N, C-alpha and C positions, 0 to 999 in steps of 0.2 A: 638447581642454582649454581653459577659460577663461583669458583673459589677466587681467581683472578679474573677480573672483568678488564674487557680491551679499555674501557673510560671509567672513571670514578669523578665526580665533583669532590672537591674539597670544602665539605660543610662540616664545622664544626660550631661548638657553642656560641662562638661570637657573632656567627651570621645567624645563627636562631635567636639571640638577643637583639640583635639588630631588626629582623622581621617583626618580632615582638612590638619593639619600641615604634616600628613603623605603623603597623596595625593600631596600636594604641592610641598614637597620635590622631590617626583617624584621616588624613589628609591623602587619598588613594591614588589620585591621579599625578599630573607631573606637577612637582613644587619643589620645596627647598633642599632635599635630598639629591634631586639631579643636578642642580646648579654645583652642589657640594662635589657630586662626583666627577662632572665635567672640570670642573678646577683642580682636583685630585688626580684625574686623568693627565690634565695638562702640566703639573707639576710632575708627575711622574717621568712621563716622557721627555720633559725638558724643552718643548716646544714654545719658548716664548713669543717667537714672532708670528705664531698661528694661533687657531681658534679652535675650540671642539665642540661638537654638537652631539649629544647623546639622544638614541633612537631607539625604537623598540625591539630590531632584530638586525643582523647581519645586512639580509636580503633588504630591509628596509633602507639601510646605508647604501646600498649598491642602488638600489633603485633611484633614490633621492640623487644621487652621484650622477647618475645617467641624465635626470632631468636639469640639474644644475648646470650641466656643461652645454645644454642646448641641443640634445640629440631629436632629430626628426625623423619622420618615416622613411626610409630604404637607406639613412646614412649607416654606416658599416662600424662597428667595433671589433679590434682584433684581439682575440683572447686565445690562451692555451685553451687544446679540446681537452688537455687533463687539468680540470678545474672543475669546482662544484657547481651543481646546476644551479645556484642562487644566484652565479655570473651569468649566466645563458639568460635566465629567465627575466632577471633585471634588464638586460637589451632589449629584449623582447616585449618588455612591459612599455617602453616608450615607440614601439613602432621600427626600432632601429633592429640591424643584422649583424648577428655574431659572425665574425670569419675566425674559421677555427687554425690555429697553428700547431707546431708540433713543438716539442721540449727538447730539452738538453738530458743527455743520458747521467752527467755526473751530478745536477742540481735538482732536474725534475721540474724547473721552472722554462718560462718560455725561451726559445730559441731567438732571438733579437735578428739574427741574419735571416733566417726562415722569414720572420715579421716582416722585414723589408719587401721581401718579394711579394708579400700578400697586399701590399699599399695599393690602392686604387684613388680614382676622384673622389669616391664617396666616402674613403677613411676617415673618421673624425677623432677617434680615440684608442687607446691602448690599454689593455688590462696586464699590468705585472703581478704576477702573484707569488708568495713566499709558500714553498711546501714542506711542512714538517720542521727541520733544522736546515733548511737550505735556502738561500737568499737570491733571488733574481739579480741580474747585471744590470743595476741600476743606471750607471754611468753610461752604459750602452742604449737602455732605455731612453736616459734623458736627451742623449744625443738625436738617436731616431727621431724622438718625437718635435726636437728642436728644428731638425732636419724639415718635417713634412709638417711643421705646425698641427700638430697631435696633442690633445688633453691627454693626461696618463692617469689612471686610475689605480691606485695602487692597494691590491686585495691583501692585507696583513692580519686575515683572521688568523693565522699560523704564529704570527710573529711578534705580538705583543712581548715586549722587554729585551728585543732581539736588536744587534748592531749591523750594520753593512759599513764597512770599511770607516770604523769608528763612531759612526754617527746612528742615531737611535732611530729606529723606526719609528715614524711619526713627525720626523724633523726636517725631511728633506725632500718628501714627494710633492707632485701637483695635488692631488686630493688622495687622501689615505684613508682605508676603513678599517674598523675593527668589529669583530665579532665576541659575544659575551654569552653565547649561548650553553644550555647544561653541561657540554663537555669540553667548553674551550678552556685556554691556561688559567682564565680568570671566569665564572659566572656571575651574570646579574638575575639569575633564573632564564631570563632571556633577553637580548640587548644587542647594543651595536652602537658605533659612534663613528664619525666622519671628523677628519683634520682637514681645514681648508686654511686658504693664506689672507681671506680678505673681510671686512667685517661687512660688505655687501653680501657675501656668499652665505654669511650666517644669518642675516637677516633673512634673506631668500630661504635658507633650509629650515630657521623658525618658524615661517609661515607653511610650508610645504609639511612640515611634520605635524603640523596642528590644522589639517583639514582646510588649509588655506587662510585661516583665521590672524588678523593681525594683532594680537594681543601681545604685549611686550614680554620678553622671557623674564625680564627684572620683576614684573608683577607676580607672574606665576612662581618665582621663585622664590618668593615671600608666601608662601601658600595661600595666594589669592586668585581671583579673577577678575579681569575686565569685560564688563557686559556690554561695552559698545565697542565696534572695531568693525573694520573694513574687512571685504573678502576682494582680493584680486589676482587670485592666480589658482590654480588647480592644487590640491592638495591630498593628504592622506592621514589617517590618524595613527601615526608612526611615531608620537612621543616616547620616551621612557616613563614609568611609573616612578613614583617615591619609593615604593617597597622594593622594586629591582635595583633602585639606585643604591638603598640603603646596604644591600648584601654587597653590591660591586663595590662600595666603600671600604669594607671589612676585607674583601678579596685583594683588593690594590695594597692594603697594607701587609698582606704577607707574599708579595711578590718576591722579595729577596730568598725566601724559604722555598717558593715554590720552583724559583729559576735554579735553585743550588740542588734540591734534590731532582729536579727532571735532568740536571745537566749530568750528574752524577749517575743516573738509571743509564741514561744512553753510554756513556762511557764505558760502563759494565756490561751493556748488551754488546758494544762492539768488540770489546775484549773477550768474551766469552764466545762470541760466535766467528771470531777472525779466521780460525781455520776448519770451518766447516764448509766444505769446498762448495755444494751446491749453494751457498747462501752469500748474496751480495748485501753489504751493510751500506750505509750512507758514509760518502767521504765528508766526514766533518770531526772536527775535534771537541766541539760543542762548547767552546769557551766563549765565544760572543753570542750564543743564543738561548734563550727560554724556549726548548722545542715544547710543540703541542702534542705530537705524534713521534714513534718512533716505528720506522717500517723497515723491512726486508724487501729482497726482492728473491724468489725462487724459481726453479724451473716451472713452467707453466703446467706442466702435466702432473705436476706435485702439490701446488697450489691448495686445492680442495682437498686432497687428502691427507695433507698436513692439516690443514684446518680442521679436519674431522678427526685427525688423531689427538690434536691438542684440546679440542672439544672435549673428549675421550676423559681427559686428565684434568678436566676443569679450568681449562685455560682458553679464555675468549678471545678472538681476533676479528679482523676486519678490513675491510677491502675499500681502501681511500685513494682514487675514484675507479669508476667506469668512465672512459674518455666520452667527451659529447657527442662525437661523430657516430657513436654506438647506438644513441636513443633515436627513437623514430621521430621526436619533434624535431630534431637539427637534421635529418638524414639529405635534407638539400641546401644545407647551409656551405657556402663557400669554402672551401680549405686547400691546403697545402700538402707537400709530403708529410705524411703521419709516420713514418717509419718508427721513429722513436716511440712515440705515443702506443703505438699498436703493440710493441716488445713490453713495454711498460706496463700497460694496460692489464696483459694477463700474469705478470710476474709480481706485481707488488702486493704486499702483506702488510698489515700494521699489527704490532704486537702490545701486550698491555702497557699503558704508561699512564700515571696519573702522580701527584703532588705528594702522596702519602706511600708511594710503592716501596717495598722495602727489598734490600739485598738480596734476601732468601727468595723472595717473589720471582725477581729479575733471573738468579741463579736456577731456580725450578723451570721457568719457561726456557730457558738457553739449554739445559739439562734434556729436557724433552725433545727440542728441536735438535741436538745432535743425536739423540736415541733415534728418532726417524730415521735420521741420513745414514745411521750406522756408525757414527762416531760415539766415544765415551770421553766423560770429562772428570 
């Protein structure tokens, strides 16, 4: 068993108590806690002019977003190849085609200039994804989308609680999605959310997340069901459950602590690894972000041996991610130049980060990385 895991959810007595109360109440489907979670998330983000729709997973949020913008077979969505497989699968699930774009070396987020080179007559949307502690260039994304009349899906699975130029994530994008899976910044056991701009979009999402049923959310948020309703659109069983929402509510209350702990850990990582020459650390001050991951870049011929070395010391690591164009599923996907993605894909390495990580644990990780490369601390 690893002494220092790469991920560890923040599950404390408050989450256990919330789960017990939810189970004892006995309404296990979508109900009052889901409505309360949506309202709490909206208040935390501060998106007064937008609407929150909670769903079962981050992938469900992405899939519903693709349906919401009306993608049809053969339509194209530009996405970073350096992205989670969930985004590619969501595009494919509606019959559309992912078009794979390179990333910027400084942020590991989509290269908007290269994205423009990929726009064609079938391009309908672009995915802008935040990676770890780095934000995409949303001014450039918005300018590009306006120029070519594209919808924008903001994949904010990594960036709950973060800011872009003083604007909190979730307050400025066309459509924004969050993920609350077991290892995200906050967890609902599993869950996701979409932030949208119109009541019409909310009503559409309410039906699509509930296998197409037209039951009013206001009824279900009273822990009740409507027994007569219409079904007029395709839908999926993508609603969030009360138990998951109850845990999410306790997690949201801890966001100030979660943000501070993660920021301090990432700053310490950067400080302790600054003079380890083979290691490249994120170019961030960690002041306006709530980091989900902490990554480094190492020479490709050292990545696996470093992982093995750290593993022997009881330190877990991860690789986030393999680029999409490496997968057999996407071998025929249209793509542009991938020079940065190819390099990053072989170098990136995730180090342990969680909301209770200690100074001693971060120091231990860094000392072992320094030792591996022949440096002393």
